[in-house]
C-alpha positions as CSV (number, residue, x, y, z in Angstrom):
1,M,207.6,100.9,86.1
2,I,206.7,103.8,83.7
3,K,203.9,106.1,85.1
4,F,202.3,107.6,82.4
5,S,201.3,111.3,83.3
6,K,197.7,112.6,82.8
7,D,198.5,114.4,79.9
8,K,200.2,111.7,78.1
9,V,196.9,109.8,78.6
10,K,194.4,112.2,77.1
11,L,196.9,112.8,74.1
12,L,197.4,109.2,73.7
13,H,193.2,109.3,73.6
14,Q,193.4,111.7,71.5
15,L,195.3,110.1,68.9
16,I,193.4,106.7,68.7
17,S,190.6,109.1,69.0
18,E,191.3,110.8,65.3
19,E,192.7,107.9,63.9
20,T,189.5,105.1,64.5
21,G,187.0,107.6,65.2
22,G,185.1,108.3,68.9
23,T,184.8,111.4,71.1
24,I,188.1,113.3,71.8
25,G,188.2,114.5,75.4
26,V,187.9,113.3,78.9
27,R,184.5,113.4,81.1
28,D,185.6,113.3,84.2
29,E,189.3,114.6,84.8
30,G,189.0,113.4,88.6
31,L,188.3,109.7,87.8
32,L,191.2,109.7,85.1
33,E,193.5,111.0,87.8
34,S,192.2,108.1,90.4
35,A,192.4,105.2,87.5
36,L,196.2,106.7,87.4
37,E,196.9,106.5,91.0
38,G,195.0,103.4,91.6
39,A,197.7,101.0,90.1
40,F,199.9,102.9,92.8
41,A,197.8,102.5,95.5
42,T,199.3,100.8,98.6
43,F,198.5,100.3,102.5
44,D,200.4,100.0,105.3
45,G,203.3,100.8,103.7
46,K,202.8,97.5,101.1
47,D,201.9,97.8,97.7
48,L,198.6,96.9,96.6
49,Y,199.7,95.9,93.3
50,P,203.3,94.9,93.2
51,S,204.0,93.6,90.2
52,K,204.4,95.3,86.5
53,E,202.0,92.9,85.6
54,E,199.4,93.7,88.1
55,K,199.8,97.6,87.7
56,G,199.4,97.2,84.1
57,A,196.3,94.7,84.3
58,R,194.9,97.4,87.4
59,L,195.3,100.2,84.7
60,A,193.5,98.0,82.3
61,I,190.4,97.6,83.5
62,R,189.5,100.8,84.7
């Protein structure tokens, strides 16, 4: 699965905001990092979200 960088997500957000309206920028950098890394979390050496679909859903709910 492709892992989006924080910079790429911020750029996508900026482009979408410019096209559709809305505030440009991120209120909490740490929260953004946490959301992006959460899909790749593990416990006891096992992925909490093993499939691409589960990882995508985890990203989408943030």
